[in-house]
N, CA, C and O atoms as a GROMACS GRO file, in nm:
protein
  508
    1MET      N    1  -1.446 -10.496   7.984
    1MET     CA    2  -1.475 -10.365   7.897
    1MET      C    3  -1.587 -10.302   7.953
    1MET      O    4  -1.688 -10.366   7.986
    2ARG      N    5  -1.576 -10.179   7.966
    2ARG     CA    6  -1.688 -10.093   7.981
    2ARG      C    7  -1.745 -10.027   7.876
    2ARG      O    8  -1.670  -9.962   7.803
    3VAL      N    9  -1.868 -10.031   7.852
    3VAL     CA   10  -1.929  -9.970   7.740
    3VAL      C   11  -1.987  -9.826   7.774
    3VAL      O   12  -2.056  -9.803   7.873
    4PRO      N   13  -1.951  -9.734   7.680
    4PRO     CA   14  -1.981  -9.586   7.706
    4PRO      C   15  -2.124  -9.605   7.731
    4PRO      O   16  -2.189  -9.692   7.673
    5PRO      N   17  -2.180  -9.516   7.828
    5PRO     CA   18  -2.332  -9.516   7.863
    5PRO      C   19  -2.428  -9.464   7.756
    5PRO      O   20  -2.548  -9.492   7.755
    6THR      N   21  -2.362  -9.382   7.658
    6THR     CA   22  -2.429  -9.326   7.561
    6THR      C   23  -2.341  -9.334   7.429
    6THR      O   24  -2.221  -9.361   7.424
    7ILE      N   25  -2.426  -9.307   7.323
    7ILE     CA   26  -2.356  -9.303   7.196
    7ILE      C   27  -2.254  -9.222   7.172
    7ILE      O   28  -2.282  -9.102   7.176
    8LEU      N   29  -2.134  -9.252   7.146
    8LEU     CA   30  -2.024  -9.134   7.121
    8LEU      C   31  -2.063  -9.092   6.970
    8LEU      O   32  -2.073  -9.169   6.874
    9GLY      N   33  -2.080  -8.975   6.970
    9GLY     CA   34  -2.115  -8.895   6.845
    9GLY      C   35  -2.248  -8.864   6.825
    9GLY      O   36  -2.308  -8.828   6.926
   10ASP      N   37  -2.318  -8.871   6.704
   10ASP     CA   38  -2.449  -8.837   6.676
   10ASP      C   39  -2.536  -8.966   6.682
   10ASP      O   40  -2.516  -9.058   6.603
   11ALA      N   41  -2.644  -8.972   6.788
   11ALA     CA   42  -2.726  -9.074   6.775
   11ALA      C   43  -2.806  -9.094   6.650
   11ALA      O   44  -2.857  -9.203   6.625
   12ARG      N   45  -2.817  -8.987   6.568
   12ARG     CA   46  -2.912  -9.004   6.440
   12ARG      C   47  -2.810  -9.054   6.339
   12ARG      O   48  -2.862  -9.084   6.231
   13ASN      N   49  -2.694  -9.068   6.345
   13ASN     CA   50  -2.595  -9.102   6.243
   13ASN      C   51  -2.575  -9.281   6.246
   13ASN      O   52  -2.516  -9.328   6.342
   14PRO      N   53  -2.619  -9.359   6.153
   14PRO     CA   54  -2.620  -9.481   6.158
   14PRO      C   55  -2.489  -9.552   6.199
   14PRO      O   56  -2.486  -9.649   6.275
   15LEU      N   57  -2.381  -9.495   6.142
   15LEU     CA   58  -2.242  -9.540   6.184
   15LEU      C   59  -2.209  -9.527   6.322
   15LEU      O   60  -2.131  -9.606   6.374
   16ASP      N   61  -2.261  -9.435   6.383
   16ASP     CA   62  -2.245  -9.410   6.532
   16ASP      C   63  -2.319  -9.508   6.602
   16ASP      O   64  -2.262  -9.575   6.688
   17VAL      N   65  -2.424  -9.522   6.579
   17VAL     CA   66  -2.538  -9.607   6.624
   17VAL      C   67  -2.468  -9.773   6.613
   17VAL      O   68  -2.472  -9.857   6.703
   18THR      N   69  -2.409  -9.788   6.489
   18THR     CA   70  -2.362  -9.944   6.482
   18THR      C   71  -2.222  -9.937   6.565
   18THR      O   72  -2.203 -10.032   6.640
   19ARG      N   73  -2.141  -9.856   6.563
   19ARG     CA   74  -2.033  -9.855   6.640
   19ARG      C   75  -2.055  -9.880   6.794
   19ARG      O   76  -1.974  -9.940   6.864
   20HIS      N   77  -2.174  -9.827   6.839
   20HIS     CA   78  -2.211  -9.818   6.990
   20HIS      C   79  -2.267  -9.978   7.006
   20HIS      O   80  -2.249 -10.033   7.115
   21ASN      N   81  -2.334 -10.048   6.899
   21ASN     CA   82  -2.390 -10.172   6.905
   21ASN      C   83  -2.264 -10.273   6.904
   21ASN      O   84  -2.267 -10.379   6.968
   22GLU      N   85  -2.169 -10.240   6.838
   22GLU     CA   86  -2.045 -10.322   6.835
   22GLU      C   87  -1.963 -10.323   6.986
   22GLU      O   88  -1.903 -10.421   7.030
   23TYR      N   89  -1.974 -10.219   7.037
   23TYR     CA   90  -1.918 -10.218   7.157
   23TYR      C   91  -2.012 -10.289   7.266
   23TYR      O   92  -1.963 -10.334   7.370
   24LEU      N   93  -2.127 -10.297   7.243
   24LEU     CA   94  -2.223 -10.379   7.330
   24LEU      C   95  -2.179 -10.521   7.302
   24LEU      O   96  -2.138 -10.595   7.391
   25ALA      N   97  -2.190 -10.555   7.178
   25ALA     CA   98  -2.177 -10.700   7.146
   25ALA      C   99  -2.044 -10.744   7.208
   25ALA      O  100  -2.040 -10.845   7.278
   26ARG      N  101  -1.938 -10.672   7.183
   26ARG     CA  102  -1.800 -10.713   7.235
   26ARG      C  103  -1.796 -10.722   7.392
   26ARG      O  104  -1.729 -10.805   7.454
   27ALA      N  105  -1.875 -10.629   7.446
   27ALA     CA  106  -1.880 -10.639   7.612
   27ALA      C  107  -1.960 -10.758   7.640
   27ALA      O  108  -1.924 -10.821   7.740
   28LEU      N  109  -2.055 -10.801   7.580
   28LEU     CA  110  -2.164 -10.902   7.631
   28LEU      C  111  -2.110 -11.042   7.572
   28LEU      O  112  -2.119 -11.141   7.645
   29ASN      N  113  -2.064 -11.053   7.465
   29ASN     CA  114  -2.019 -11.166   7.400
   29ASN      C  115  -1.906 -11.256   7.490
   29ASN      O  116  -1.788 -11.243   7.458
   30GLY      N  117  -1.934 -11.327   7.579
   30GLY     CA  118  -1.868 -11.414   7.652
   30GLY      C  119  -1.773 -11.320   7.740
   30GLY      O  120  -1.668 -11.366   7.783
   31GLN      N  121  -1.804 -11.213   7.761
   31GLN     CA  122  -1.710 -11.104   7.869
   31GLN      C  123  -1.769 -11.093   7.995
   31GLN      O  124  -1.699 -11.050   8.087
   32ILE      N  125  -1.889 -11.126   8.017
   32ILE     CA  126  -1.948 -11.130   8.150
   32ILE      C  127  -1.901 -11.239   8.253
   32ILE      O  128  -1.929 -11.358   8.236
   33ALA      N  129  -1.830 -11.195   8.356
   33ALA     CA  130  -1.766 -11.293   8.430
   33ALA      C  131  -1.775 -11.276   8.579
   33ALA      O  132  -1.764 -11.165   8.631
   34PHE      N  133  -1.793 -11.381   8.644
   34PHE     CA  134  -1.782 -11.401   8.784
   34PHE      C  135  -1.628 -11.396   8.824
   34PHE      O  136  -1.603 -11.363   8.940
   35GLY      N  137  -1.524 -11.427   8.741
   35GLY     CA  138  -1.408 -11.432   8.779
   35GLY      C  139  -1.362 -11.577   8.767
   35GLY      O  140  -1.438 -11.672   8.748
   36ASP      N  141  -1.222 -11.585   8.779
   36ASP     CA  142  -1.154 -11.715   8.780
   36ASP      C  143  -1.135 -11.788   8.907
   36ASP      O  144  -1.104 -11.907   8.911
   37THR      N  145  -1.154 -11.711   9.016
   37THR     CA  146  -1.124 -11.758   9.154
   37THR      C  147  -1.254 -11.704   9.238
   37THR      O  148  -1.337 -11.625   9.196
   38ILE      N  149  -1.252 -11.768   9.369
   38ILE     CA  150  -1.347 -11.738   9.461
   38ILE      C  151  -1.302 -11.592   9.518
   38ILE      O  152  -1.385 -11.529   9.583
   39GLN      N  153  -1.181 -11.541   9.496
   39GLN     CA  154  -1.144 -11.420   9.555
   39GLN      C  155  -1.213 -11.302   9.493
   39GLN      O  156  -1.251 -11.307   9.376
   40ASN      N  157  -1.233 -11.187   9.575
   40ASN     CA  158  -1.290 -11.073   9.518
   40ASN      C  159  -1.190 -10.978   9.475
   40ASN      O  160  -1.076 -11.000   9.515
   41PRO      N  161  -1.210 -10.878   9.401
   41PRO     CA  162  -1.111 -10.780   9.335
   41PRO      C  163  -1.073 -10.717   9.478
   41PRO      O  164  -1.144 -10.712   9.578
   42ASN      N  165  -0.924 -10.664   9.459
   42ASN     CA  166  -0.871 -10.586   9.594
   42ASN      C  167  -0.803 -10.464   9.520
   42ASN      O  168  -0.794 -10.445   9.398
   43ALA      N  169  -0.756 -10.383   9.628
   43ALA     CA  170  -0.708 -10.268   9.589
   43ALA      C  171  -0.565 -10.274   9.519
   43ALA      O  172  -0.519 -10.175   9.462
   44GLN      N  173  -0.501 -10.391   9.525
   44GLN     CA  174  -0.374 -10.420   9.472
   44GLN      C  175  -0.378 -10.452   9.325
   44GLN      O  176  -0.278 -10.476   9.257
   45GLY      N  177  -0.517 -10.450   9.276
   45GLY     CA  178  -0.542 -10.484   9.128
   45GLY      C  179  -0.554 -10.641   9.100
   45GLY      O  180  -0.545 -10.690   8.987
   46LEU      N  181  -0.575 -10.714   9.219
   46LEU     CA  182  -0.571 -10.881   9.176
   46LEU      C  183  -0.716 -10.899   9.182
   46LEU      O  184  -0.794 -10.834   9.250
   47ASN      N  185  -0.745 -11.006   9.093
   47ASN     CA  186  -0.876 -11.055   9.068
   47ASN      C  187  -0.965 -10.961   9.004
   47ASN      O  188  -1.086 -10.966   9.025
   48THR      N  189  -0.907 -10.868   8.920
   48THR     CA  190  -0.999 -10.786   8.865
   48THR      C  191  -1.075 -10.817   8.738
   48THR      O  192  -1.136 -10.729   8.676
   49ASP      N  193  -1.069 -10.971   8.691
   49ASP     CA  194  -1.153 -11.014   8.609
   49ASP      C  195  -1.304 -11.021   8.631
   49ASP      O  196  -1.382 -11.048   8.540
   50VAL      N  197  -1.338 -10.997   8.752
   50VAL     CA  198  -1.483 -10.975   8.780
   50VAL      C  199  -1.547 -10.851   8.718
   50VAL      O  200  -1.494 -10.744   8.747
   51ASN      N  201  -1.646 -10.850   8.643
   51ASN     CA  202  -1.696 -10.757   8.596
   51ASN      C  203  -1.862 -10.735   8.625
   51ASN      O  204  -1.939 -10.675   8.551
   52LEU      N  205  -1.891 -10.793   8.740
   52LEU     CA  206  -2.028 -10.772   8.767
   52LEU      C  207  -2.035 -10.726   8.921
   52LEU      O  208  -1.936 -10.736   8.994
   53SER      N  209  -2.153 -10.678   8.962
   53SER     CA  210  -2.140 -10.625   9.081
   53SER      C  211  -2.189 -10.721   9.184
   53SER      O  212  -2.301 -10.716   9.235
   54ILE      N  213  -2.082 -10.821   9.214
   54ILE     CA  214  -2.119 -10.924   9.308
   54ILE      C  215  -1.999 -10.944   9.409
   54ILE      O  216  -1.890 -10.898   9.375
   55TRP      N  217  -2.011 -11.002   9.518
   55TRP     CA  218  -1.944 -11.036   9.623
   55TRP      C  219  -1.936 -11.181   9.652
   55TRP      O  220  -2.038 -11.250   9.653
   56LYS      N  221  -1.803 -11.236   9.680
   56LYS     CA  222  -1.805 -11.386   9.682
   56LYS      C  223  -1.734 -11.417   9.823
   56LYS      O  224  -1.652 -11.342   9.876
   57PHE      N  225  -1.776 -11.532   9.872
   57PHE     CA  226  -1.745 -11.577   9.997
   57PHE      C  227  -1.702 -11.740   9.986
   57PHE      O  228  -1.757 -11.821   9.911
   58GLU      N  229  -1.595 -11.768  10.072
   58GLU     CA  230  -1.574 -11.916  10.117
   58GLU      C  231  -1.555 -11.925  10.249
   58GLU      O  232  -1.503 -11.831  10.309
   59GLY      N  233  -1.594 -12.035  10.311
   59GLY     CA  234  -1.574 -12.057  10.454
   59GLY      C  235  -1.663 -12.182  10.495
   59GLY      O  236  -1.710 -12.261  10.413
   60THR      N  237  -1.679 -12.188  10.626
   60THR     CA  238  -1.759 -12.281  10.696
   60THR      C  239  -1.852 -12.232  10.792
   60THR      O  240  -1.817 -12.154  10.880
   61THR      N  241  -1.985 -12.281  10.776
   61THR     CA  242  -2.103 -12.232  10.842
   61THR      C  243  -2.070 -12.264  10.993
   61THR      O  244  -1.967 -12.323  11.025
   62GLY      N  245  -2.173 -12.217  11.089
   62GLY     CA  246  -2.175 -12.225  11.225
   62GLY      C  247  -2.184 -12.366  11.275
   62GLY      O  248  -2.217 -12.448  11.190
   63VAL      N  249  -2.161 -12.408  11.392
   63VAL     CA  250  -2.165 -12.529  11.443
   63VAL      C  251  -2.293 -12.594  11.450
   63VAL      O  252  -2.296 -12.717  11.452
   64GLY      N  253  -2.410 -12.519  11.454
   64GLY     CA  254  -2.547 -12.593  11.469
   64GLY      C  255  -2.626 -12.554  11.329
   64GLY      O  256  -2.617 -12.443  11.276
   65ALA      N  257  -2.697 -12.654  11.285
   65ALA     CA  258  -2.780 -12.643  11.180
   65ALA      C  259  -2.864 -12.517  11.210
   65ALA      O  260  -2.874 -12.480  11.327
   66ASN      N  261  -2.927 -12.444  11.106
   66ASN     CA  262  -3.019 -12.328  11.109
   66ASN      C  263  -2.959 -12.230  11.209
   66ASN      O  264  -3.039 -12.156  11.267
   67THR      N  265  -2.830 -12.218  11.237
   67THR     CA  266  -2.795 -12.106  11.335
   67THR      C  267  -2.720 -11.992  11.238
   67THR      O  268  -2.641 -12.013  11.146
   68ALA      N  269  -2.766 -11.876  11.285
   68ALA     CA  270  -2.724 -11.751  11.204
   68ALA      C  271  -2.574 -11.706  11.208
   68ALA      O  272  -2.513 -11.695  11.314
   69PHE      N  273  -2.524 -11.681  11.096
   69PHE     CA  274  -2.387 -11.638  11.081
   69PHE      C  275  -2.393 -11.526  10.999
   69PHE      O  276  -2.477 -11.514  10.910
   70THR      N  277  -2.300 -11.433  11.028
   70THR     CA  278  -2.302 -11.307  10.937
   70THR      C  279  -2.162 -11.275  10.882
   70THR      O  280  -2.058 -11.273  10.947
   71LEU      N  281  -2.180 -11.249  10.740
   71LEU     CA  282  -2.063 -11.206  10.651
   71LEU      C  283  -2.046 -11.069  10.609
   71LEU      O  284  -2.145 -11.004  10.577
   72ASN      N  285  -1.933 -11.020  10.608
   72ASN     CA  286  -1.913 -10.881  10.552
   72ASN      C  287  -1.901 -10.879  10.414
   72ASN      O  288  -1.854 -10.976  10.355
   73HIS      N  289  -1.943 -10.770  10.347
   73HIS     CA  290  -1.935 -10.761  10.191
   73HIS      C  291  -1.893 -10.626  10.167
   73HIS      O  292  -1.900 -10.542  10.256
   74SER      N  293  -1.843 -10.596  10.032
   74SER     CA  294  -1.820 -10.456  10.009
   74SER      C  295  -1.893 -10.429   9.848
   74SER      O  296  -1.834 -10.376   9.754
   75LEU      N  297  -2.025 -10.477   9.845
   75LEU     CA  298  -2.077 -10.441   9.727
   75LEU      C  299  -2.089 -10.312   9.687
   75LEU      O  300  -2.114 -10.241   9.784
   76VAL      N  301  -2.081 -10.244   9.575
   76VAL     CA  302  -2.098 -10.124   9.526
   76VAL      C  303  -2.176 -10.112   9.396
   76VAL      O  304  -2.168 -10.193   9.304
   77GLY      N  305  -2.249 -10.006   9.399
   77GLY     CA  306  -2.349  -9.997   9.278
   77GLY      C  307  -2.262  -9.926   9.174
   77GLY      O  308  -2.144  -9.900   9.192
   78ALA      N  309  -2.335  -9.893   9.056
   78ALA     CA  310  -2.290  -9.827   8.962
   78ALA      C  311  -2.232  -9.685   8.971
   78ALA      O  312  -2.162  -9.636   8.882
   79ASP      N  313  -2.269  -9.618   9.097
   79ASP     CA  314  -2.237  -9.496   9.139
   79ASP      C  315  -2.117  -9.514   9.227
   79ASP      O  316  -2.071  -9.417   9.288
   80GLY      N  317  -2.073  -9.613   9.234
   80GLY     CA  318  -1.957  -9.647   9.342
   80GLY      C  319  -1.964  -9.653   9.475
   80GLY      O  320  -1.868  -9.679   9.547
   81LYS      N  321  -2.104  -9.626   9.521
   81LYS     CA  322  -2.130  -9.629   9.668
   81LYS      C  323  -2.178  -9.754   9.703
   81LYS      O  324  -2.227  -9.830   9.619
   82PRO      N  325  -2.166  -9.787   9.845
   82PRO     CA  326  -2.201  -9.926   9.890
   82PRO      C  327  -2.362  -9.951   9.868
   82PRO      O  328  -2.442  -9.859   9.883
   83ARG      N  329  -2.394 -10.059   9.838
   83ARG     CA  330  -2.530 -10.102   9.815
   83ARG      C  331  -2.579 -10.231   9.898
   83ARG      O  332  -2.502 -10.313   9.947
   84LEU      N  333  -2.700 -10.234   9.906
   84LEU     CA  334  -2.759 -10.358   9.960
   84LEU      C  335  -2.769 -10.491   9.865
   84LEU      O  336  -2.821 -10.484   9.754
   85PRO      N  337  -2.725 -10.590   9.909
   85PRO     CA  338  -2.724 -10.718   9.832
   85PRO      C  339  -2.886 -10.722   9.786
   85PRO      O  340  -2.976 -10.678   9.858
   86VAL      N  341  -2.905 -10.780   9.661
   86VAL     CA  342  -3.035 -10.830   9.624
   86VAL      C  343  -3.066 -10.958   9.653
   86VAL      O  344  -3.177 -10.982   9.700
   87CYS      N  345  -2.977 -11.058   9.630
   87CYS     CA  346  -3.003 -11.202   9.640
   87CYS      C  347  -2.865 -11.273   9.649
   87CYS      O  348  -2.756 -11.216   9.640
   88ILE      N  349  -2.888 -11.416   9.669
   88ILE     CA  350  -2.789 -11.496   9.657
   88ILE      C  351  -2.774 -11.567   9.508
   88ILE      O  352  -2.857 -11.649   9.471
   89VAL      N  353  -2.674 -11.534   9.432
   89VAL     CA  354  -2.652 -11.563   9.292
   89VAL      C  355  -2.632 -11.713   9.276
   89VAL      O  356  -2.696 -11.770   9.187
   90GLY      N  357  -2.555 -11.777   9.349
   90GLY     CA  358  -2.507 -11.908   9.349
   90GLY      C  359  -2.442 -11.958   9.478
   90GLY      O  360  -2.382 -11.882   9.554
   91GLN      N  361  -2.456 -12.085   9.497
   91GLN     CA  362  -2.381 -12.144   9.611
   91GLN      C  363  -2.348 -12.288   9.587
   91GLN      O  364  -2.410 -12.361   9.510
   92THR      N  365  -2.251 -12.321   9.654
   92THR     CA  366  -2.233 -12.477   9.646
   92THR      C  367  -2.174 -12.520   9.781
   92THR      O  368  -2.091 -12.453   9.841
   93THR      N  369  -2.222 -12.632   9.823
   93THR     CA  370  -2.177 -12.684   9.960
   93THR      C  371  -2.130 -12.834   9.944
   93THR      O  372  -2.172 -12.913   9.859
   94LYS      N  373  -2.031 -12.861  10.047
   94LYS     CA  374  -1.980 -13.001  10.028
   94LYS      C  375  -2.080 -13.111  10.071
   94LYS      O  376  -2.082 -13.224  10.024
   95ASP      N  377  -2.154 -13.069  10.155
   95ASP     CA  378  -2.241 -13.165  10.230
   95ASP      C  379  -2.401 -13.165  10.195
   95ASP      O  380  -2.484 -13.222  10.267
   96GLY      N  381  -2.435 -13.093  10.071
   96GLY     CA  382  -2.567 -13.081  10.045
   96GLY      C  383  -2.653 -12.978  10.106
   96GLY      O  384  -2.766 -12.957  10.062
   97GLY      N  385  -2.596 -12.906  10.217
   97GLY     CA  386  -2.670 -12.805  10.298
   97GLY      C  387  -2.715 -12.684  10.194
   97GLY      O  388  -2.658 -12.650  10.090
   98VAL      N  389  -2.820 -12.636  10.248
   98VAL     CA  390  -2.875 -12.519  10.159
   98VAL      C  391  -2.843 -12.383  10.253
   98VAL      O  392  -2.880 -12.375  10.370
   99ILE      N  393  -2.778 -12.287  10.192
   99ILE     CA  394  -2.786 -12.160  10.283
   99ILE      C  395  -2.877 -12.069  10.231
   99ILE      O  396  -2.900 -12.054  10.110
  100TYR      N  397  -2.934 -12.002  10.331
  100TYR     CA  398  -3.065 -11.923  10.308
  100TYR      C  399  -3.051 -11.817  10.419
  100TYR      O  400  -2.973 -11.825  10.514
  101GLY      N  401  -3.143 -11.709  10.392
  101GLY     CA  402  -3.129 -11.579  10.484
  101GLY      C  403  -3.255 -11.506  10.458
  101GLY      O  404  -3.323 -11.511  10.356
  102ASP      N  405  -3.277 -11.434  10.572
  102ASP     CA  406  -3.388 -11.325  10.576
  102ASP      C  407  -3.312 -11.190  10.502
  102ASP      O  408  -3.241 -11.116  10.570
  103TRP      N  409  -3.331 -11.169  10.364
  103TRP     CA  410  -3.281 -11.071  10.314
  103TRP      C  411  -3.323 -10.933  10.344
  103TRP      O  412  -3.269 -10.835  10.293
  104THR      N  413  -3.423 -10.925  10.430
  104THR     CA  414  -3.490 -10.788  10.481
  104THR      C  415  -3.379 -10.745  10.601
  104THR      O  416  -3.385 -10.631  10.647
  105THR      N  417  -3.294 -10.826  10.642
  105THR     CA  418  -3.211 -10.792  10.753
  105THR      C  419  -3.057 -10.760  10.699
  105THR      O  420  -2.968 -10.729  10.777
  106TRP      N  421  -3.037 -10.773  10.561
  106TRP     CA  422  -2.912 -10.746  10.511
  106TRP      C  423  -2.904 -10.589  10.503
  106TRP      O  424  -3.000 -10.514  10.490
  107THR      N  425  -2.759 -10.550  10.514
  107THR     CA  426  -2.720 -10.421  10.515
  107THR      C  427  -2.628 -10.401  10.391
  107THR      O  428  -2.599 -10.487  10.308
  108LYS      N  429  -2.590 -10.280  10.394
  108LYS     CA  430  -2.498 -10.222  10.285
  108LYS      C  431  -2.352 -10.272  10.316
  108LYS      O  432  -2.261 -10.247  10.237
  109THR      N  433  -2.330 -10.346  10.436
  109THR     CA  434  -2.206 -10.408  10.487
  109THR      C  435  -2.197 -10.548  10.517
  109THR      O  436  -2.090 -10.609  10.509
  110THR      N  437  -2.319 -10.607  10.556
  110THR     CA  438  -2.324 -10.731  10.607
  110THR      C  439  -2.445 -10.830  10.540
  110THR      O  440  -2.533 -10.777  10.472
  111ILE      N  441  -2.445 -10.948  10.558
  111ILE     CA  442  -2.540 -11.032  10.537
  111ILE      C  443  -2.549 -11.147  10.645
  111ILE      O  444  -2.451 -11.211  10.682
  112THR      N  445  -2.663 -11.164  10.687
  112THR     CA  446  -2.661 -11.272  10.788
  112THR      C  447  -2.757 -11.398  10.736
  112THR      O  448  -2.872 -11.381  10.695
  113LEU      N  449  -2.703 -11.500  10.743
  113LEU     CA  450  -2.750 -11.633  10.671
  113LEU      C  451  -2.745 -11.756  10.765
  113LEU      O  452  -2.677 -11.758  10.868
  114LYS      N  453  -2.812 -11.845  10.727
  114LYS     CA  454  -2.816 -11.984  10.796
  114LYS      C  455  -2.792 -12.084  10.696
  114LYS      O  456  -2.795 -12.056  10.576
  115SER      N  457  -2.765 -12.217  10.746
  115SER     CA  458  -2.744 -12.327  10.676
  115SER      C  459  -2.826 -12.428  10.729
  115SER      O  460  -2.858 -12.425  10.848
  116THR      N  461  -2.870 -12.535  10.636
  116THR     CA  462  -2.962 -12.640  10.678
  116THR      C  463  -2.875 -12.751  10.762
  116THR      O  464  -2.923 -12.828  10.845
  117THR      N  465  -2.758 -12.744  10.728
  117THR     CA  466  -2.649 -12.840  10.796
  117THR      C  467  -2.541 -12.782  10.877
  117THR      O  468  -2.503 -12.668  10.849
  118ALA      N  469  -2.486 -12.846  10.974
  118ALA     CA  470  -2.387 -12.786  11.065
  118ALA      C  471  -2.239 -12.788  10.997
  118ALA      O  472  -2.214 -12.874  10.913
  119ASN      N  473  -2.159 -12.710  11.028
  119ASN     CA  474  -2.021 -12.710  10.990
  119ASN      C  475  -2.001 -12.730  10.838
  119ASN      O  476  -1.913 -12.806  10.796
  120THR      N  477  -2.086 -12.659  10.754
  120THR     CA  478  -2.088 -12.678  10.609
  120THR      C  479  -1.986 -12.587  10.540
  120THR      O  480  -1.982 -12.464  10.547
  121PRO      N  481  -1.904 -12.669  10.471
  121PRO     CA  482  -1.804 -12.574  10.382
  121PRO      C  483  -1.870 -12.532  10.265
  121PRO      O  484  -1.932 -12.615  10.198
  122TYR      N  485  -1.864 -12.400  10.228
  122TYR     CA  486  -1.949 -12.344  10.120
  122TYR      C  487  -1.868 -12.224  10.041
  122TYR      O  488  -1.784 -12.148  10.088
  123ARG      N  489  -1.911 -12.230   9.927
  123ARG     CA  490  -1.872 -12.116   9.834
  123ARG      C  491  -2.016 -12.047   9.798
  123ARG      O  492  -2.114 -12.115   9.769
  124LEU      N  493  -2.017 -11.889   9.804
  124LEU     CA  494  -2.136 -11.834   9.791
  124LEU      C  495  -2.113 -11.701   9.710
  124LEU      O  496  -2.007 -11.640   9.722
  125ILE      N  497  -2.196 -11.663   9.641
  125ILE     CA  498  -2.182 -11.534   9.550
  125ILE      C  499  -2.329 -11.469   9.569
  125ILE      O  500  -2.435 -11.527   9.546
  126ILE      N  501  -2.314 -11.344   9.614
  126ILE     CA  502  -2.426 -11.259   9.631
  126ILE      C  503  -2.430 -11.130   9.530
  126ILE      O  504  -2.323 -11.081   9.495
  127ALA      N  505  -2.543 -11.081   9.489
  127ALA     CA  506  -2.538 -10.974   9.396
  127ALA      C  507  -2.638 -10.868   9.459
  127ALA      O  508  -2.657 -10.760   9.403
   0.00000   0.00000   0.00000
């Protein structure tokens, strides 16, 4: 659910303000979601349960520990234009490795990361 960015009606009317607050409550009350799968939304309308500006990845890191690997993403801002990632929101690895990276090298289409362990199966979310 997308909440209108401004109050529909007269902002001086308590009923219109109340209605807008109810929209906000419905949108926020258990409705913020990373989605039910590790898949990203696509043009075919699949995996559209994600309602945050995030990008998800699943894979295996490089052969050597602390070796750089690059991932492509399609993050977009509220204006619909590609944007730079801000951070790694969450990660899980099967072997306890930690995925990290120099965010100053990230672009509007790629992120370069490293893992403390080799051949690490991972799931990762960036925002």
